[in-house]
VEXDREN-2710 file (C-alpha; in Angstrom, 1 decimal):
% VEXDREN-2710
k/r/px/py/pz
1/UNK/0.0/0.0/0.0
2/UNK/1.4/3.4/-1.0
3/UNK/2.0/6.3/1.4
4/UNK/-0.8/8.2/-0.2
5/UNK/-3.2/5.3/0.2
6/UNK/-2.2/4.9/3.8
7/UNK/-2.9/8.6/4.4
8/UNK/-6.5/8.0/3.2
9/UNK/-7.1/4.6/4.9
10/UNK/-5.6/5.1/8.3
11/UNK/-7.9/8.0/9.3
12/UNK/-10.8/5.7/8.4
13/UNK/-9.5/2.9/10.5
14/UNK/-8.9/5.3/13.4
15/UNK/-12.4/6.8/13.1
16/UNK/-14.0/3.3/13.0
17/UNK/-12.1/2.2/16.2
18/UNK/-13.2/5.4/18.0
19/UNK/-16.9/4.8/17.1
20/UNK/-16.7/1.2/18.4
21/UNK/-15.0/2.0/21.7
22/UNK/-17.9/1.1/23.9
23/UNK/-18.7/-2.1/21.9
24/UNK/-15.1/-3.1/22.3
25/UNK/-15.3/-2.7/26.1
26/UNK/-18.5/-4.8/26.3
27/UNK/-17.0/-7.5/24.1
28/UNK/-13.9/-7.8/26.4
29/UNK/-16.2/-8.0/29.4
30/UNK/-18.0/-10.9/27.8
31/UNK/-14.8/-12.8/27.1
32/UNK/-13.5/-12.3/30.6
33/UNK/-16.7/-13.7/32.1
34/UNK/-16.1/-17.0/30.2
35/UNK/-13.4/-18.6/32.5
36/UNK/-10.7/-20.6/30.8
37/UNK/-8.1/-21.9/33.2
38/UNK/-5.3/-23.8/31.5
39/UNK/-5.9/-27.0/33.5
40/UNK/-9.7/-27.1/32.8
41/UNK/-9.8/-28.3/29.1
42/UNK/-13.6/-28.5/29.0
43/UNK/-14.0/-24.7/29.6
44/UNK/-12.6/-23.9/26.2
45/UNK/-15.5/-25.4/24.3
46/UNK/-17.7/-22.5/25.0
47/UNK/-15.0/-19.9/24.6
48/UNK/-13.7/-21.2/21.2
49/UNK/-17.3/-21.6/20.0
50/UNK/-17.9/-17.9/20.7
51/UNK/-14.6/-16.8/19.2
52/UNK/-15.1/-19.1/16.2
53/UNK/-18.5/-17.5/15.5
54/UNK/-16.9/-14.1/15.6
55/UNK/-14.2/-15.1/13.1
56/UNK/-16.8/-16.6/10.8
57/UNK/-18.9/-13.5/10.9
58/UNK/-16.1/-11.6/9.1
59/UNK/-15.6/-14.3/6.5
60/UNK/-12.9/-16.4/8.0
61/UNK/-12.8/-20.2/7.9
62/UNK/-12.3/-21.9/11.2
63/UNK/-11.1/-25.2/12.6
64/UNK/-10.8/-26.5/16.1
65/UNK/-8.1/-29.0/17.0
66/UNK/-8.6/-31.1/20.1
67/UNK/-5.8/-31.4/22.6
68/UNK/-4.7/-34.6/24.4
69/UNK/-4.4/-33.1/27.8
70/UNK/-5.3/-29.5/27.0
71/UNK/-8.2/-27.6/25.4
72/UNK/-6.4/-27.7/22.0
73/UNK/-6.4/-24.7/19.8
74/UNK/-8.6/-22.7/17.3
75/UNK/-7.4/-21.7/13.9
76/UNK/-9.0/-19.1/11.6
77/UNK/-8.0/-18.0/8.1
78/UNK/-8.8/-15.7/5.3
79/UNK/-9.1/-16.7/1.6
80/UNK/-5.8/-18.1/0.4
81/UNK/-4.3/-18.9/3.8
82/UNK/-4.9/-22.6/3.5
83/UNK/-2.8/-22.7/0.3
84/UNK/1.0/-23.2/0.5
85/UNK/1.9/-19.5/0.0
86/UNK/3.0/-16.8/2.4
87/UNK/0.7/-15.7/5.2
88/UNK/0.8/-13.2/8.0
89/UNK/0.3/-15.1/11.3
90/UNK/-1.5/-13.8/14.4
91/UNK/-0.9/-15.7/17.6
92/UNK/-2.9/-15.5/20.8
93/UNK/-3.9/-17.7/23.7
94/UNK/-7.2/-18.2/25.5
95/UNK/-6.0/-19.8/28.7
96/UNK/-5.5/-17.9/32.0
97/UNK/-3.8/-18.6/35.2
98/UNK/-7.0/-18.1/37.2
99/UNK/-8.9/-21.1/38.7
100/UNK/-12.6/-21.6/38.1
101/UNK/-14.7/-19.4/40.4
102/UNK/-12.3/-16.4/40.3
103/UNK/-14.8/-14.4/38.3
104/UNK/-17.5/-15.0/40.9
105/UNK/-15.1/-13.9/43.7
106/UNK/-13.7/-11.0/41.7
107/UNK/-16.3/-10.0/39.1
108/UNK/-14.9/-8.0/36.1
109/UNK/-16.0/-4.4/36.0
110/UNK/-15.5/-1.2/33.9
111/UNK/-14.7/1.9/35.7
112/UNK/-12.5/5.0/35.2
113/UNK/-11.6/4.1/31.7
114/UNK/-10.4/0.6/32.4
115/UNK/-11.7/-2.9/32.6
116/UNK/-10.6/-4.9/35.6
117/UNK/-10.9/-8.6/35.8
118/UNK/-9.0/-11.9/35.8
119/UNK/-7.5/-12.7/32.4
120/UNK/-8.5/-9.3/31.0
121/UNK/-4.9/-8.3/30.2
122/UNK/-3.4/-11.7/29.7
123/UNK/-4.8/-12.0/27.2
124/UNK/-8.4/-11.6/26.4
125/UNK/-7.8/-8.0/25.7
126/UNK/-5.5/-9.0/22.8
127/UNK/-8.2/-11.4/21.5
128/UNK/-10.8/-8.6/21.7
129/UNK/-8.3/-6.4/19.8
130/UNK/-8.0/-9.0/17.1
131/UNK/-11.8/-9.5/16.6
132/UNK/-12.4/-5.8/16.3
133/UNK/-9.5/-5.2/14.0
134/UNK/-10.9/-7.9/11.7
135/UNK/-14.4/-6.3/12.0
136/UNK/-12.8/-2.9/11.1
137/UNK/-11.2/-4.3/7.9
138/UNK/-14.5/-6.0/7.0
139/UNK/-16.7/-3.0/7.6
140/UNK/-14.3/-0.7/5.7
141/UNK/-14.0/-3.2/2.8
142/UNK/-10.2/-3.2/3.2
143/UNK/-8.2/-6.1/1.9
144/UNK/-5.1/-7.3/3.8
145/UNK/-1.9/-7.4/1.9
146/UNK/-1.3/-11.1/2.8
147/UNK/-3.7/-13.9/3.8
148/UNK/-4.3/-13.8/7.5
149/UNK/-3.9/-17.0/9.6
150/UNK/-4.8/-17.0/13.3
151/UNK/-4.0/-19.5/16.0
152/UNK/-5.4/-19.2/19.5
153/UNK/-4.1/-21.8/21.9
154/UNK/-5.2/-23.1/25.3
155/UNK/-1.8/-24.0/26.7
156/UNK/0.5/-21.0/26.4
157/UNK/0.6/-20.5/30.2
158/UNK/2.3/-23.9/30.6
159/UNK/4.8/-23.4/27.7
160/UNK/2.5/-24.5/24.7
161/UNK/3.4/-28.2/24.9
162/UNK/0.7/-29.2/22.4
163/UNK/0.2/-26.1/20.3
164/UNK/3.9/-25.4/19.7
165/UNK/4.4/-27.8/16.7
166/UNK/1.5/-26.2/14.8
167/UNK/2.7/-22.7/15.7
168/UNK/6.2/-23.5/14.3
169/UNK/4.7/-25.1/11.2
170/UNK/2.7/-21.9/10.5
171/UNK/5.6/-19.6/11.3
172/UNK/7.7/-21.3/8.6
173/UNK/5.1/-20.0/6.1
174/UNK/4.8/-16.5/7.6
175/UNK/6.1/-13.3/6.1
176/UNK/5.5/-11.8/9.6
177/UNK/4.1/-12.7/12.9
178/UNK/2.0/-10.6/15.4
179/UNK/1.9/-12.0/18.9
180/UNK/-1.0/-10.5/21.0
181/UNK/0.6/-10.8/24.4
182/UNK/0.1/-7.8/26.7
183/UNK/2.2/-4.8/26.1
184/UNK/4.8/-4.0/28.7
185/UNK/3.4/-1.9/31.5
186/UNK/0.8/0.9/31.4
187/UNK/3.1/2.7/29.0
188/UNK/2.3/0.1/26.4
189/UNK/5.8/-0.7/25.2
190/UNK/6.0/-3.3/22.5
191/UNK/8.3/-6.3/23.0
192/UNK/10.9/-6.6/20.3
193/UNK/13.1/-9.1/22.1
194/UNK/12.6/-11.8/24.7
195/UNK/15.1/-14.0/26.6
196/UNK/15.5/-17.7/26.2
197/UNK/14.0/-19.6/29.1
198/UNK/15.5/-22.8/30.6
199/UNK/14.3/-25.2/33.3
200/UNK/16.8/-27.5/34.9
201/UNK/16.6/-30.0/37.7
202/UNK/19.9/-30.7/39.6
203/UNK/19.8/-34.0/41.4
204/UNK/22.3/-35.0/44.1
205/UNK/22.8/-38.5/45.3
206/UNK/24.5/-39.0/48.7
207/UNK/24.6/-41.8/51.3
208/UNK/22.4/-42.1/54.3
209/UNK/23.7/-42.7/57.8
210/UNK/22.7/-42.0/61.4
211/UNK/23.6/-38.4/62.1
212/UNK/24.5/-39.2/65.8
213/UNK/25.9/-42.6/65.7
214/UNK/28.0/-42.8/62.5
215/UNK/27.8/-39.5/60.6
216/UNK/31.2/-40.3/59.0
217/UNK/29.7/-43.2/57.1
218/UNK/27.3/-40.9/55.2
219/UNK/27.6/-38.4/52.4
220/UNK/25.3/-35.5/52.8
221/UNK/23.4/-34.5/49.7
222/UNK/22.1/-31.5/51.6
223/UNK/25.6/-30.3/52.1
224/UNK/26.4/-30.7/48.5
225/UNK/23.1/-28.9/47.6
226/UNK/24.2/-25.8/49.5
227/UNK/27.5/-25.7/47.5
228/UNK/25.7/-26.2/44.2
229/UNK/23.1/-23.5/44.9
230/UNK/26.0/-21.0/45.6
231/UNK/27.7/-22.1/42.4
232/UNK/24.5/-21.8/40.3
233/UNK/23.8/-18.3/41.6
234/UNK/27.3/-17.2/40.7
235/UNK/26.4/-17.8/37.1
236/UNK/24.1/-14.8/37.1
237/UNK/25.5/-11.9/35.1
238/UNK/23.2/-9.0/35.2
239/UNK/25.3/-7.0/32.8
240/UNK/25.0/-9.6/30.1
241/UNK/21.4/-10.4/30.9
242/UNK/22.0/-14.0/32.1
243/UNK/20.1/-14.9/35.3
244/UNK/20.1/-18.2/37.2
245/UNK/17.7/-18.7/40.0
246/UNK/17.3/-21.8/42.2
247/UNK/13.6/-21.5/42.9
248/UNK/12.7/-24.6/44.9
249/UNK/14.8/-27.3/46.7
250/UNK/14.0/-30.6/48.4
251/UNK/16.5/-32.6/50.5
252/UNK/16.8/-35.2/53.1
253/UNK/14.6/-37.7/55.0
254/UNK/14.6/-36.5/58.6
255/UNK/16.8/-34.4/61.0
256/UNK/18.7/-37.4/62.4
257/UNK/19.7/-38.9/59.0
258/UNK/22.5/-37.7/56.8
259/UNK/20.7/-36.8/53.6
260/UNK/20.9/-39.4/50.9
261/UNK/19.3/-37.2/48.2
262/UNK/18.6/-33.6/47.3
263/UNK/17.1/-31.7/44.4
264/UNK/17.0/-28.2/43.1
265/UNK/14.7/-26.7/40.4
266/UNK/16.5/-23.9/38.5
267/UNK/15.2/-21.2/36.2
268/UNK/17.6/-19.7/33.7
269/UNK/17.2/-16.7/31.3
270/UNK/19.6/-15.7/28.6
271/UNK/19.3/-12.9/25.9
272/UNK/20.8/-14.8/23.0
273/UNK/21.4/-18.3/21.7
274/UNK/25.1/-18.0/22.3
275/UNK/24.5/-16.9/25.9
276/UNK/22.0/-19.8/26.5
277/UNK/24.4/-22.4/25.2
278/UNK/27.3/-21.0/27.3
279/UNK/25.3/-21.0/30.6
280/UNK/23.9/-24.4/29.9
281/UNK/27.4/-25.8/29.4
282/UNK/28.4/-24.2/32.7
283/UNK/25.5/-25.8/34.5
284/UNK/26.2/-29.2/33.1
285/UNK/29.9/-29.0/33.9
286/UNK/29.3/-28.6/37.7
287/UNK/31.1/-31.4/39.6
288/UNK/30.2/-32.4/43.2
289/UNK/32.6/-31.0/45.8
290/UNK/31.3/-33.2/48.8
291/UNK/33.1/-36.5/49.0
292/UNK/30.8/-39.5/48.3
293/UNK/28.1/-37.5/46.4
294/UNK/27.0/-37.7/42.8
295/UNK/25.4/-35.0/40.7
296/UNK/23.2/-35.1/37.6
297/UNK/21.5/-32.4/35.6
298/UNK/18.2/-32.7/33.7
299/UNK/16.3/-30.3/31.5
300/UNK/17.3/-27.5/29.2
301/UNK/16.1/-24.4/27.4
302/UNK/12.4/-24.8/26.6
303/UNK/12.1/-21.5/24.7
304/UNK/14.7/-20.0/22.4
305/UNK/15.4/-16.3/22.6
306/UNK/13.6/-13.8/20.4
307/UNK/16.5/-11.8/19.2
308/UNK/16.8/-8.4/17.3
309/UNK/17.3/-10.0/13.9
310/UNK/17.2/-7.8/10.8
311/UNK/13.7/-9.1/10.1
312/UNK/12.5/-8.3/13.6
313/UNK/14.0/-4.9/13.4
314/UNK/12.4/-4.1/10.1
315/UNK/9.0/-5.3/11.4
316/UNK/9.4/-3.0/14.4
317/UNK/10.3/-0.1/12.1
318/UNK/7.2/-0.7/10.0
319/UNK/4.9/-0.9/13.1
320/UNK/6.4/2.2/14.6
321/UNK/5.9/4.1/11.4
322/UNK/2.3/3.0/11.1
323/UNK/1.9/4.1/14.8
324/UNK/3.1/7.6/14.0
325/UNK/0.5/7.8/11.2
326/UNK/-2.1/6.9/13.7
327/UNK/-0.8/9.5/16.2
328/UNK/0.6/6.8/18.4
329/UNK/4.1/7.3/19.9
330/UNK/5.2/3.6/20.3
331/UNK/8.2/2.5/22.3
332/UNK/10.0/-0.8/22.4
333/UNK/11.4/-2.9/25.2
334/UNK/13.1/-6.3/25.8
335/UNK/11.4/-8.8/28.1
336/UNK/12.8/-11.4/30.4
337/UNK/9.7/-13.5/30.0
338/UNK/8.9/-15.8/27.2
339/UNK/5.9/-16.5/24.9
340/UNK/5.0/-18.2/21.6
341/UNK/6.8/-15.3/20.0
342/UNK/10.1/-16.9/21.1
343/UNK/9.4/-19.9/18.9
344/UNK/7.8/-18.1/16.0
345/UNK/10.7/-15.7/15.7
346/UNK/13.1/-18.5/14.8
347/UNK/11.3/-18.8/11.5
348/UNK/9.8/-15.4/10.6
349/UNK/10.0/-11.7/11.6
350/UNK/8.0/-11.4/14.8
351/UNK/6.7/-8.6/17.0
352/UNK/5.4/-9.3/20.5
353/UNK/3.6/-7.5/23.3
354/UNK/1.3/-6.3/20.5
355/UNK/-1.9/-6.8/22.5
356/UNK/-3.7/-4.9/25.3
357/UNK/-2.2/-2.2/27.4
358/UNK/-2.6/-2.3/31.2
359/UNK/-1.0/-3.8/34.2
360/UNK/-1.3/-6.6/36.8
361/UNK/-1.0/-9.7/34.6
362/UNK/-1.4/-12.8/36.8
363/UNK/-2.2/-10.5/39.7
364/UNK/-5.5/-9.7/41.5
365/UNK/-5.6/-6.1/40.2
366/UNK/-5.2/-7.1/36.5
367/UNK/-6.7/-4.4/34.2
368/UNK/-6.9/-3.2/30.6
369/UNK/-6.8/0.5/29.6
370/UNK/-9.8/0.8/27.2
371/UNK/-8.6/3.9/25.2
372/UNK/-5.3/2.2/24.6
373/UNK/-7.1/-1.0/23.5
374/UNK/-9.0/1.0/21.0
375/UNK/-5.7/2.4/19.7
376/UNK/-4.3/-1.2/19.4
377/UNK/-7.3/-2.2/17.4
378/UNK/-6.5/0.5/14.9
379/UNK/-2.8/-0.4/15.0
380/UNK/-3.4/-4.1/14.3
381/UNK/-5.9/-3.4/11.5
382/UNK/-3.4/-1.0/9.8
383/UNK/-0.5/-3.4/10.2
384/UNK/-2.4/-6.2/8.5
385/UNK/-2.8/-3.9/5.5
386/UNK/0.9/-3.1/5.3
387/UNK/3.0/-4.4/2.4
388/UNK/4.8/-7.7/2.9
389/UNK/8.3/-7.6/4.3
390/UNK/11.1/-8.2/1.7
391/UNK/12.8/-11.6/1.6
392/UNK/16.1/-9.9/2.7
393/UNK/15.0/-7.4/5.3
394/UNK/18.6/-6.3/6.2
395/UNK/18.7/-4.3/3.0
396/UNK/15.8/-2.1/4.1
397/UNK/16.5/-1.6/7.9
398/UNK/16.5/2.0/9.0
399/UNK/16.3/2.9/12.6
400/UNK/14.6/6.3/12.0
401/UNK/10.8/6.4/12.3
END
């Protein structure tokens, strides 16, 4: 789409979003009231049915894929997306961290320009944004530059164990990927990089003996665990962005027994593939210092880093430029958390934190700023109209807005 066409279209998009502000708020309220905890697969039937109807109402095809242990996922696509050609992929998730009954205990409500409620920010706000962006394009008779393919999962909060293969399959066909995770903070910063996330279990095997009668016959796994914890935390390098945290530990049998076993669960974050490989090597190279003990390491990095590749930088430049044309002053940030964007970005230019603006994700005061959500509807609709990215994006990167 040319610059002159954008100058005509984007005011129409903005005007449409402003006229539908109240309807957007009511729709988000409806989604929040349908509870969808990750560990309650049956709750997604109603939610995906509602969302599927909304996608079909703007001319998209839909398909529900059942999960084995999760609620599965919902896909929707525009004409041409089911072919083998390029697509633009939009990723969201319907699952929340809140148990059934939370809505009754903490009913969602709209007040002072924001909607408060469990799951509103993470990420039913982003799903509402998507539905209304599609309605905007449909009502305004605007044709996206590439076929749209949407995947909404039910297992993102636990690392997308079942939906990840399909996300990767679609990302390999994508010209660009929009991930509707919440923006960063009330400022609404968009996430252009995310750290790799690893989970490791360190197991220590010692030898039991009576702590009073023959302590010298034992080998304390607890003693070794203390040494290992110290060595693991020494791997944290805040300047480089690598963090290692021993979150939970378990050791011993009872106070009067030299501990025969111990275990530590470790969270590791790294900003790049190279940093992730380096810290994993360091963790796996730890040797026991307590005589008579053995040490083993299980696990690894579950999410690769979303790095500032040329494609990602170009997509950010495009988004920021479109934001300027919509009178939005967008800022970027890097996140220590992970999402499906980490995996998608290995195969296509990806932008994350593209969803709702607010605060309190996973907390009791979770909320969405409604004016900002309206802005994000306009932003997503306009971005879906933007020209495809070039196959060699490094030739077009320019950091100026």
